[in-house]
C-alpha positions in Angstrom: -13.4 1.5 -30.1 -16.0 -1.4 -29.9 -13.8 -3.5 -27.5 -13.8 -0.4 -25.2 -17.6 -0.6 -25.1 -17.7 -4.2 -24.9 -15.4 -4.0 -21.8 -17.8 -1.6 -20.1 -20.8 -3.8 -20.9 -18.8 -6.7 -19.2 -18.1 -4.5 -16.2 -21.7 -3.6 -15.8 -22.9 -7.1 -16.3 -24.7 -6.2 -19.5 -22.6 -8.8 -21.4 -21.4 -12.1 -20.6 -17.6 -12.2 -19.7 -15.1 -14.0 -22.0 -14.2 -17.3 -20.4 -11.0 -17.5 -22.5 -9.3 -14.6 -20.6 -7.0 -15.6 -17.6 -8.6 -15.7 -14.2 -6.5 -14.3 -11.5 -7.2 -12.6 -8.2 -5.5 -9.4 -9.2 -7.5 -9.2 -12.5 -10.7 -9.8 -10.5 -9.8 -7.1 -8.1 -9.0 -4.6 -11.0 -12.3 -5.3 -12.6 -14.1 -4.8 -9.3 -12.5 -1.4 -8.9 -13.2 -0.4 -12.4 -16.8 -1.5 -12.0 -17.1 0.7 -8.9 -15.5 3.7 -10.5 -17.8 3.5 -13.6 -20.9 3.3 -11.5 -19.8 6.2 -9.4 -19.1 8.2 -12.4 -22.5 7.4 -14.1 -24.3 8.2 -10.8 -22.4 11.6 -10.6 -23.1 12.3 -14.3 -27.0 11.7 -13.7 -27.0 13.9 -10.6 -25.1 16.8 -12.4 -27.5 16.6 -15.3 -30.4 16.5 -13.1 -29.3 19.6 -11.1 -28.5 21.5 -14.4 -31.9 20.8 -15.8 -33.8 21.5 -12.6 
């Protein structure tokens, strides 16, 4: 479970990425899409909580 949170920290630039992993354009694109989806999800969650508490 901690590797899951470590991966999210790497996506959001909160933790330095592991240099031992293979670097491939497909992997970079996949991580970019995952980063965008996490940011959109967190933004939507904040908006929903804000509207719920308002």
